[in-house]
Wavefront OBJ file of the C-alpha trace (Angstrom):
o trace
v -22.378 -24.994 -5.347
v -19.237 -26.947 -4.511
v -17.012 -24.794 -6.712
v -18.257 -21.427 -5.475
v -15.505 -19.227 -4.101
v -16.377 -17.267 -0.993
v -15.600 -13.569 -0.970
v -12.950 -12.757 1.577
v -12.424 -9.388 3.177
v -9.254 -7.589 2.195
v -7.730 -4.442 3.661
v -4.737 -2.221 2.982
v -2.520 -1.189 5.877
v 0.969 -0.282 7.001
v 3.419 -2.700 8.628
v 4.340 -1.426 12.097
v 6.277 -4.456 13.420
v 8.068 -7.408 11.846
v 10.054 -8.851 14.726
v 8.688 -12.401 14.940
v 9.085 -15.243 12.444
v 6.423 -15.382 9.708
v 4.298 -12.781 11.523
v 3.894 -9.059 10.975
v 1.733 -6.483 12.689
v -0.337 -4.323 10.337
v -2.134 -1.132 11.350
v -5.201 -0.027 9.425
v -6.291 3.561 9.830
v -9.734 4.950 9.154
v -12.054 7.764 10.117
v -15.436 7.372 11.785
v -18.051 9.864 12.837
v -18.597 10.282 16.565
v -22.197 9.287 17.364
v -22.969 12.216 19.665
v -20.707 15.073 18.550
v -20.704 14.279 14.798
v -17.008 15.037 14.577
v -14.807 12.757 12.472
v -12.198 10.889 14.523
v -9.228 8.778 13.414
v -9.289 5.146 14.536
v -6.519 2.566 14.240
v -6.891 -1.184 14.296
v -3.934 -3.552 14.317
v -3.906 -7.136 13.093
v -1.374 -9.937 13.388
v -0.817 -11.193 9.841
v 0.791 -14.378 8.520
v 3.762 -13.652 6.232
v 5.109 -17.059 5.128
v 7.785 -15.692 2.781
v 8.990 -13.024 5.273
v 9.296 -10.340 2.564
v 7.544 -7.557 4.476
v 9.471 -4.935 6.433
v 8.464 -2.103 8.744
v 6.973 0.767 6.741
v 5.653 -1.316 3.823
v 2.075 -0.844 2.675
v 0.498 -4.274 2.206
v -2.807 -5.816 1.173
v -4.027 -8.432 3.631
v -6.817 -10.959 3.201
v -8.911 -12.880 5.682
v -8.188 -16.610 5.911
v -8.743 -19.578 8.190
v -7.099 -19.243 11.602
v -3.357 -19.858 11.390
v -2.882 -19.502 15.139
v -4.760 -18.114 18.124
v -4.470 -14.482 16.991
v -3.597 -14.738 13.271
v -6.562 -14.905 10.889
v -5.139 -12.721 8.096
v -2.514 -13.437 5.437
v -0.411 -11.118 3.231
v -1.518 -11.094 -0.413
v 0.760 -8.430 -1.899
v 3.098 -5.586 -1.084
v 1.445 -2.472 -2.481
v 4.318 -0.094 -1.731
v 7.739 -0.952 -0.341
v 9.362 1.155 2.360
v 12.186 3.424 1.221
v 14.473 2.803 4.175
v 17.823 1.254 3.320
v 19.381 -0.876 6.033
v 23.157 -0.907 6.105
l 1 2 3 4 5 6 7 8 9 10 11 12 13 14 15 16 17 18 19 20 21 22 23 24 25 26 27 28 29 30 31 32 33 34 35 36 37 38 39 40 41 42 43 44 45 46 47 48 49 50 51 52 53 54 55 56 57 58 59 60 61 62 63 64 65 66 67 68 69 70 71 72 73 74 75 76 77 78 79 80 81 82 83 84 85 86 87 88 89 90
């Protein structure tokens, strides 16, 4: 029982901001059905994510995983970059 690994939630989202040190903002988009009108509606949720290596840039698609709280608002950490952005900064 001591060596059991807990399952952690992981999500895939797009980086929408990377302006602060070791922190990125990731937006996760999904569709949900409206309870009364039964129409499908897009919903976005944004998370502050810990990026210790600072490899993520705006536009990247990343996989994030739940972790212990790093700060007041950061409880997610970057696990991998699924797809890099194709913007070239000069």
